[in-house]
N, C-alpha and C positions, 0 to 999 in steps of 0.2 A: 651630485644630488643633494648632499648635505647643505651646500651653499644655497641651492634653489629652495630647499625646504626652509632654511632660516629666513630667506627673503620673503617667501610667499605666505608662510604660516606663522602667525604670532600666537603662541599658546596662551591659554586663558590667563595664567598667572602673570605672563609677560605683559599682557594688555593692561592689567591692573597696575603693575609696577610702573609701566610707562606713564600712565595717567598720574599716579601719585608723584612721580618725579617732576612732571611738567606743570602741575598746578601750583601756583604761588600760595603761600600761607594766608594772604589777605582774602582768598576766595572762601576760606573757612569751610572746606569740604568735609562733611561729617561721615559720609559713607559713599561707597560706589557699589552699585548693584546692577545685575542684568535685569532688564525689563523687556523680556521677549527678545526681539531682534535689535533692541537698542541697549545702550549702556547709560544708566541714569546716575548723574552726579547730584548728590543731596548737599545743599549748602545752607549755612546759617546766615550768609551774607549775600542774598540774591542781587543786591544792587551792584556789587563788584563784578559779577559775571555778566550781568545785563549791560553794564557800561563798557566792559572790556570783551567785546565779541571775538576779537582776534585770538584770545586765549583758547577758546573752544575751537575756532576754525583751524588754528595751527595744530591742535591736538588731533582733530579729525583727519587732517592731512597725514599725520604720522601713523596713526593706528588703522586708518581706512575703515573705520566703523562709525555708525551713527551714534551721536551723543545727545542726550536731552538733559536739561538742567531742571532739577526738582528742588523744592524748598524742604528743609528739614522739618519734620513734624513738630519739633519743639517750638518753632517760631510761628506756627499757624494759629491764628486766632479762631475762636469758635465760628461756626457758620452764621449765627445770629449777629455777632459783632462784625464779621466781614461784610455781611449784607448791608449793615448800617453805613460802614465806611464807603462801600461802593455807591450806595444811594446818594450819599453826600458829595461824592466825587464826580459822578456822571452829570454832565450839563443837561438841563431840562429839555433842550431842543433835541437831544438824542432819543428821548422818550423810552426810558428804561422799562422793560416789560417783565424781567425776571432774572434770577440767577440759578445756576445749577452746579452743584459741587461733586467732584470726583475725588473721593478720599484715597483711592489707590494711587493717583498721580499727583495729588495736591493742586489740581487745576480747578478754577471756577470759570464756567461759561457765563459771560455777560450778554444777555439777549436784549437788543434794542431795535426800535423801528428805524433809526437812522445810524447804522453801525459805522459809517464812514467818519462820524464825529468822534469815534472812540479808537481809531487805529493808532498805531505806535507813533506816527508823525503828527497826530492831532495836537493842536495848541492848548486846548482846554482840558485835556485828560492825559495825565502822565502815568503810563504803565508802571514805570519803575517806582514812583512814589506810592502807588496803590499796592503794589506787590510788597514793598518794604513795610507798609503799615499793616497789611493783613497777613503776610506770610503765605499767600496763595498766588500762583502764577495765573495770569489772565488769558482767556480765550474769548474773542469777540465774535458774536453770531448775530445774524439778522433775525429778528423776531418775526414769526410767520403770522399771517392773518387767521389761518386755520391751524390750531395746534395738532400735531400728529399724535394720535393715541399710541401708535406703534413705537415711535421714538421715545415717548414718555415711559412706556413699559420697559424698553431696553435700558434706559437710564436708571430706572428704579432697580431693575435686576442687577445691573453692574454695581450700583452702590451697595446693595445688600450683600453682594458676593465679593466685596473689595479685598477682604483678607485672603479668601480662597484664590482670587484672581492674581494677587501679588505673588503668592507662593507659586502658582502655576507659571507665571511669567519668568520667575527666577529659574525654574526647572527648564523651561524652553531655552532660555539664554545659555544655560550650562551645556545643552545639547548643540546649540548653534556654534558657540565659540570654543568648543573643544578642539584640540589639535586633530588634524586629519590622520586617519589610520593608514592611508595609502596615498602616494603621490601619483598613482596611475589614474588616468581619466578614461573611462569608458562610459558611453551614454547609450541607453536603450529606451525604446518607447513601446509599451504594451497597450494594445487597443482593447478597451473593455466595453465600449458602447458608442453609438453615434457615428459609426463608419459604415458606408453603404446604406445609410438610413438617416432620418431626422428623428431624434429622440434618444434618451438615456446617454447623453454625452458623458464620456469618462475615459480616462487613460492614466497610466502610471509611467512617470519619468523616473528612470532608475540609473544610479551610478554605484560604484563600489562603496560610497559613503552614504548615499541618500536614496530614499524612496518618497517621491512626491506624487500624490494623487491630484490630478487636474480635473475638476468638475466631477459631479456625482449625481446624474439626473435620472429621470424615469421616462419611459416612452408612453405618452398619453394615448396612443392609438393601439397599443398591444393588448392582448386579452389573456396572455399566460405569463406567469412570473418569469419564466426563462427568457421571454422576449421583452419584458417590461423593465428589468433592472440591469445595472451594469454587471458584467460577468467577473465580479471579484473572486468568484469561486474558482476561476481558471488560473489564478496566481498561487504560487507557493509562498504566500505572504500573510501574516497575521495583522490585525489592526495595530498592534504594538510596534510592528516593523515600519509603519508609515510615519515619516518624519513631519509631514505637513500636508494639508489639503489647500489647494489654490482654486478659488471660484472666480470664473470669468464674468458671470452676471447672474441675475436673480431668477430667471425663468425656471419652471419646474423641470424642463428637459435637461437642465444643467445643475439643478440643486435639489430635486425632489427626493433623492435617496439619501441625502446628507443627514437628516435627522435619524435615519435608521443606523447609520454608522455610529452616531453618538449613543443611540439606544443600546447597541451591542458592545460598547466599551471603548470607542475611539476617544482618547483624551488629549490629543495633540492640538497644535494651533490650526486655525482656519483663516487663511488670508483672503481678503477681498477689499474692494473699495468701500469708502465710508457709507454711501447710500445703498450699496448692495446689501448690507446687513439688515436694515429695516425692510427693504423691498422683499428679500427672500423670506424674512420672518412673516411678513404679511401674506405672501403667496403660499407658504408652507402651512400656515394655520388655516387658510381658506381651503386648502386641499383636504384637511381633516373634516371640515364641515361638509364639503361636497361629497366625500366618501360616505359619511353618515347619512346624508340626504338620499343617496342612491342605494342605501341598504348594504353597503360594503363595509367591512371592518378596516379602519385606517391602519396603515403599516407602521405608524408611529403615533406618539401622543404629544400633547402640548409641552410636557416636561422635556421632551427630547429637543423640541424647537428652542425652548428656553436654554437648554444646555449649549446650543450653538452660540447664543449671545455671549456666554461666559468664555467660550474658547476662541471667539473671533478676534483677530488682530486686523484692524482696518487701516488701509494705506491710501494716501492721496495719489493722484497720477504723478508719475515722474520721479518718485522717491526710490533710490536704490536701497534694497533691503536684503540683508543676509537672512536666508531661511533654513540653511543647513551649512555644515562646514565647507562645502564646495559649490554651493549654488546661491547666486544672488537673483532677486526678482525685481523687475520694474513693471508696473502697470501703466498702460497708456489708453487714452480714449479710443473706444471701438465704434462709437456713434450709433449703437443699436438701441439701447434703452438707458435710463438713468444709471450712471455708474458702471456701465458695461466696459470691459477692459480687454485689450490685447495683453497677453502675458509674455514678457520677455525674460527668459531664463539664461543667465550668464553662468556657464558651467566651468569649474576648474579655474585655472589661471588664464582665462580667456581662451580655453581650448575649444569650446563649442558654444554657439549662441543659438538657442531654439526659441522661436516665436510662435505662440498659439493664438490664432486670430479670434477664437470664439465666434460669436455671431457678429458680423461686421457690416457697417454701412459706410462705404467710401464715397460719400456725397453729403453735402450739408442739408439739414432739414430745419424746420422751424424750431425744433427743440434742441438739436445737438450740432456741434461742429462735425465735419467729416473725420473719419478715423485717422489716427496718427500713423505715420509711415516712416518717419525719419529716425530709424534706429542706427546707432553707430556701427553695429555688426549684426548680421543674421546669416547663419549658414543653413539652417533648416527652418522652413516656414510650414506650418500646418494651417491650411485655410479652408473655410466652409464653402459649400457648393449648393446651398438651398436653391439658388437660381443659376445652375451651372450649365444649362443648355444654351447654344448660340441664339436660339429664339427667345430666351428669357431676358428680354429687353424691356425695362420699365419705361413708361411715358415720362415726359418732363413734368416738373412740379406744376407748371401752369396747365398742362393738359389734364393731369389727374384731378386738380382742383376744379377745373371746368366740368369734367365728367361727373364729379361728385355733386356739384351744384345742380346739374341737369337731372341726375338720378333722384336727388331729393326733391327738387321742385316739381318734377312731373308727378311723383307719387303724392306729395302734399296737395297739389292742385286738384287731383282726382278725389281728394278726401281720404286718402290712405295714410297708413302709418309706415315709417321707415324703421326697421329694427336693425341695429348695427351690433352684431356679436363682436366683442372687442376684448383684447387683453387689457387688464386694468392699468398695466404699466407701460407707458410710452405711447402706444397708438391712441389710447383714450385721450390723453392730454393733447396730443397733436390734433385729433379730430375736433375736440372741444374748441381749440383756438381757431381752427379753420371755420367752424360753424359761427362762432362769435363774430369773427371778422366779416364774413359775407352777409350775415343777417344785419349787422350794423351798417354795412355799405348799401344794403337794399338789393343785393344780387341774389340772395337766397330768401325764399318765402319765410316770413316770420311765423314761428310755431313754437309751442312748448317743447323743451328738450329735457327728457328725463334720464337721469343716470342712476345706476344701482350697482350693487356689488362693492368691490373694493375701490371703485374709481375715485371717490371723494378723498379717501384716506391716502391713496397713491398720489393724488394731486398735492396733498399737504406735505408729503415726503419730498416731492419735486421742489416745492417752495422752500423747504428746509435746506436744500443743497444747491443754491444758485450757481456756485462755482463750477458745477458739472454740466451746466446748460450752455446753449449757444450764447455768444457774446452779447447780442442785443437783448436777449431774454434775461441773462444774468444782470446786465446793467439796469434793466427795468425793475427787477426785484430788489436789487441792492440800493438803488438810488431814488426810488419813488415809493409811495404808499400803496401802489396798485398790486393786486394779485392777478396775474394773467390767466389763472386757471379758474377764476370766478367770473360769473356773468349773470346779468338780469334774466337771461333766457333759460338758465339751467335750474332744475329742481332735482335735488338728490332724494331718492326714495330710501328712507332709513329702515323701514320695516315692510314686510309683505302686505300689511294692511293698506299701505299707501299705493298699491298697484291698481286700485280701482280706476283712478283718473286716467292713466295712460292706456288702460285696457277698455275704456268706455267706447262704445260704438259711435261712429260719426264724429270722432275726435282726432283730427289729423295731428300727428306729433312725430318727434324723433325719439327713439329709445336707444340708449347706449347701455349695454349690460354685459357682464362677464358670465361665462368664459367665451373666449374668442373662437373656439372650435366646436361649440355646442356640446361640450363633454360634461356639463354640469353647471351648477350655479343658477342665479336668477334668470339668466337668458332663456332657460328652457320653459319657464312659465309664460314668458312673453311670446316665445316661438309658437307654443301651442295656440295662443290667442291670435297671432298675426298670420301664420302660415295658411290657414284654410281660405282666407279672403283674397280674391284676385286683385283688389284695389291696393293691397299692401305690398311691401317689398322687404326682402332680407338682403342687406348690403354687406358683403364681406370686405374687410380692408386689411386683413392679415393672412399669413400663410396657413393653409389647412393641411395638417399632417395626414398621411395615408392611414386609413382605419378609423378616423374620427367621424362623428356624425356630420360635422361641418363639411368634411370632404365629400361624404355621400350626397348631401344636399347640393353642394356645388357641382358635383358630377351628374346631376339630373334626376336623383331619386324623387319620385312623386309621393312616396309614403315612407315614413320612418316610425320606428317603435321606441318608446321610452317608458321608464318607470313612473307611475303616478304617485300621488301623495301617500297612498296606503299600500304601496308596494305592488300595485296591479299594473300590468303592461298596458300602455295606451298606444293606439295607432293614430298618428297625425298625418292628415292629407295635406299635401303642399300644392296649393293653387296660386299662391302669391308669386310675384316676380322674384328672381334670384339673380344677383349681380355681384361680380368681383372686380375690385379696383386694386391694381398692383402698385401704383406709385407711392402709396403711403407706407409701404413695407419698410421695416427696420433692417432688412437684409439688402446687400448689394446685388444688383443684377449682373448678368454675364460680363458686360463691358466694364463695370466698376471693379469686379473681381480681377479681370485681366489687367486693368490699369494699376491696381494695387500691387500685383506681382511685378509688373514692369518697373514700378518705382523702386522695388527692392532688388531688381535683377542683378546689378553689378556685384552684389554681396552674396547672392544665393548660390548654394551648391545643390540643394534639394528642396522640392515642394511636395508635401503630402496633402491629400485632399480628403475632407470628411464632411459630416453634417449635410448630406444630400442624398436623395434617392440614388440608387446605384448608377443608373445611366447618366445622371447629372454629374456625379463625382467622376465617373469615367471620362465623360466628354471634357470636363474642365482640365483634368490631368493630361489628357492627350493633347489638348490645344496649348497648354502651357509648355509642354515638351516640344511641340512642333514649332511654335512661334518664337519661344525664347531660348531654346536649346538648353533648358535646365532639366536635370533629372527629376521626373515627377512620377508619383505613384498614388493610387487610390486604395489604401488598405481596407480589409474587411475586419470584422470583429474577431478578437482572439488571435491577432497577429503580433509577433515580436519583431521590431525593426531596430537594427543597430544604427544609431545616428553618428557615432564617433568611436 
């Protein structure tokens, strides 16, 4: 046991000692500090380490930890002086748009219209020279055509809190890189929400060393707190006991309760992909507005959402990251929305590998590549079952686009309006690209397309992270001046005063508005206007959770009630057409779910099924067991499952 412990666990002081012994004096390392899950080397001679990459690579191989190189603060020039040097160094053809400084890391983001002219191998722009002249490490970004207000706010918040953030990252590092208290590996999963239902996804992954909360959502269709929020009350755990929170993607049913955690004192790290942070920030702030508009008291405030920004540690796909003394995390593309991730937890010394699918799309779309599946090892898979029945088969892309064209053309030709209640994130961008393509080709009747809610801002965030999009789309954004989310057909409604034009009688148009389940937001004003007229159509393109107004309308209700502007209940009669198209969903259908499990089958010992109405979870679990001879189970909320 002593030999195994010595081999597997390098204590904190031994890590530092190993680094100090291995770094040559020419590197001029001034200090070594934890930076959350990374170890930061501060150098007064950045050129040496940048030109001798093997020094860091060899060190990483020895200590098996991620190392980042930072410049010592003493050599960093002022922001104004650095900006001048960068402006003089960047070739005009790159079209420099701006610079952004992160004082906590000593990085400067250089934003240009043609970023490929500034990459490390570019002939006209030398990273090492610029870093040596300025004392700042460079990060090259594509400048967007529409700046994201959300990303600007996050950057400003992080800059203001840089001292606080640096201190917090050191504390997180102390916790992660401490020596293990026990060499025994036991792994349990506690189900807190999102099992036997869609909504409030949340669970706790527990070992003798660590407690990791995975997702922390709300149930948009529930009417009582006991059914709306994760059952954290069922655990004998305080917020201080939680070592980390891992977020799979930004939707409220996965992140809507996270600000409440921060409100009541959770101070630890929140891991997610880079675009998930602005996306969930946007969605969480919108939920506050929607609650206020409906006369409900929001369960958290803007300051709680701001706190998430300070505690978030963003990770790219594919990076192995220590998040506790005995758990490593790797995030991989889930294909659902921008930045959505499968979460791969490597526990102990390879003792157990647990993969949480989150919401998954195992099929390529216009926006995203199909979900990743090539994990080195997976013993337990937790997979969603939104479309878990055998009859839940989605049409092909060609079929759904043809049905979409027909549904829209028929309504517009009759002089009607098409209202598409839509989630701002993912589906909206996909539908916008489809509309633009078919109107330009002449296959769809040309008509004004109005967008409202968070759609424009969400599109700006998509453009800011092209590396998370499908290959063709990524290439278009990075290598041309085109913005694929902008079009001459689209008009964004900035304020409620602008709704007069789309609501005008005898004015055929398409309206895309949030929310996608008619549970609040601008879509309700349009719905009241569109629903009574039989010429119009409500076209659903995303999943409608049980208990939501969208589900009631889809199931055939001819009348619904909602709160008016002055808090009075209004009755809306539905005479318009109602249609649902499944092929645009960001979820896998039954065949895709089964195909995903089949890809992992040789490695799997157990499959758990969640995120589906009970009969769908049950059906998927039974068929996985029957077809693949793999132990499978569909847990309910408040179950404890021993994984290892």
